[in-house]
N, C-alpha and C positions, 0 to 999 in steps of 0.2 A: 842558630837559634834552635831551640828544641821543637820538635814536630808537634808537641802538645800545645805549645804556645801559639804556633802558627795556626793550628786547627782552632784554638780558642779565639784568636783574633779574627780569623775568617768567619767563624760562626757568629761573632758579635757583629761584624760588618754586615753579614747576610741578614741577621735578624733586624738590625737597625734600618738597613735599606728596605727590607720587606715591610717593616712597620711603617716607614715613611711613605712607601708606595700605597699601602692600604689606607693610611690616614689621608693622604692627598686625594686619592681617588674617591674616598668616601665623602668628601666635601661637596661633590657634584651629584651625589645620590639623591633620589627622590625624597627619602626620609632621612634628613641629616641627623646627626647625633644631637642629643639634648632637646629633641622635639617629641611631642606626644603623638603617638600613632593612633588615629581614631579606630575605635572598635565599633562593631555593629550597634552597640547600645549607645554610643555617642553620636551616631549619625542622625542628621535631621531629615525626616521624611515628610514631604508635603502631603497635606490631606487631599483626599479625592475631590473635594469641592474646589480646590485650586487648579485642578487640571481642566483645561477647556474641553468640553464635550461637543463634538460636531453635531449640528442639528440638520435634519433633512426637512426641507420645506416642500410640501406638495402643493402645487398651485391648483386650487379648485376654482371652478367657474362660479361666479356670483349668480344669484337667482335671476337677475336681469339678463345676464349672458345666456343662461340656460333657457329662459322663456323666449328670448330672441331666436335661439337655435330651433326651438320647437315651432315657432312661427315660420321661420325660413324653410324648415322641412315640410310643413303643411302646405305652404303656398309656392314653394320653389323660388323664393325671393333671393336676391343677392344680399348677404348680411351687411355689406358696407353701404347699402342704399336705404336702410331703415334705421329709425331711432325708436327704441322701446323705453317707456317710462313707467315705473311701478308707482301706483298711488296707494294701494293697500296690499299688505303682505303679512300674514301671520305665520309663515313658514310652511303652511299646508295649502292655503288658498291665496291667490293673488289676483289683482285687477289693475288695469292701467291703460295706457294708450300706446298706439303705434302709428308712426307716420313716415313718409318718405323723406330722405335727407334733402332732396331738391325742392320739396314742397314747402311753401311758406305758411300755408294754412291747411286746415283739414286734418285728416287722419281718421283713425278708428279706435275702437276699444278692444280689449282682450280680457278674458277671464281664464285663469289657469288653475290647475289643481296639481299638487305634488303627490304622485302615486309611487310609493317606495322612495327612491332617490331621484325620480325623473319627473320634471314638470311636463304636464300635458295641457294642451289648449282645449278648454271646455267650449268656449265660444269666442268669436271675434268678428268684427265688421263694423257696420254703421247703423244697422236697423235693429229691429226687435229680435230678441233671442227666442228661438223656438224651444218649446217645452221638451221636445224629443231630444234635443242636444243635451239636456240636463239629466236624462234618465240614468246614465252611468254615474252621475255625480249628485245623487239625491240629497246628500248631506251638505252640498255647497251652501254656504251661508246666505240666507234670504236678504240680509241687509246689503249684500253685494249685488245680488240679482233678485230684486223684490218681485218682479213679474216676468212672465214669458208669454209667447204667442202659442196658443193651443191650435195646432193644425186641424184637429178633428172638429172642433166647434167653431173655428175661425174667430175666436175671441181671445182677448188678453186675460190671462189668469194670474191671480195673486198667489204668491208662494208662501 
């Protein structure tokens, strides 16, 4: 046989086997033939509102918890041994009651004022409120504390 024919036959075998190899290996490729390859304009992008945004929760103390801590600090009480109940609270001024957990009856009152972000005890106890205790809180509502005891005159004074 002529060397031209041998070369031609070997070339045809080589190209056919190479083509078969590429064809068969292409069948397992990620993007098989006859499929549309997505382009950036064809991609679906989710909107930012569908992405969950983590939230940070900062636990703040309630007014009753803050007033309770102010009473505990003033009297050196054990916080687990008292119950504080708020009757009136407008966000700046509050009043209510305080009693021991173990006590079935009794207790006392408290009046508190929020100065800045901190609740301060204006007065607490069982008896009459002294007028001198109200001097730093002259704008404390008179409907909450309508009268006080004036130490100088020894008389009850209407506010």
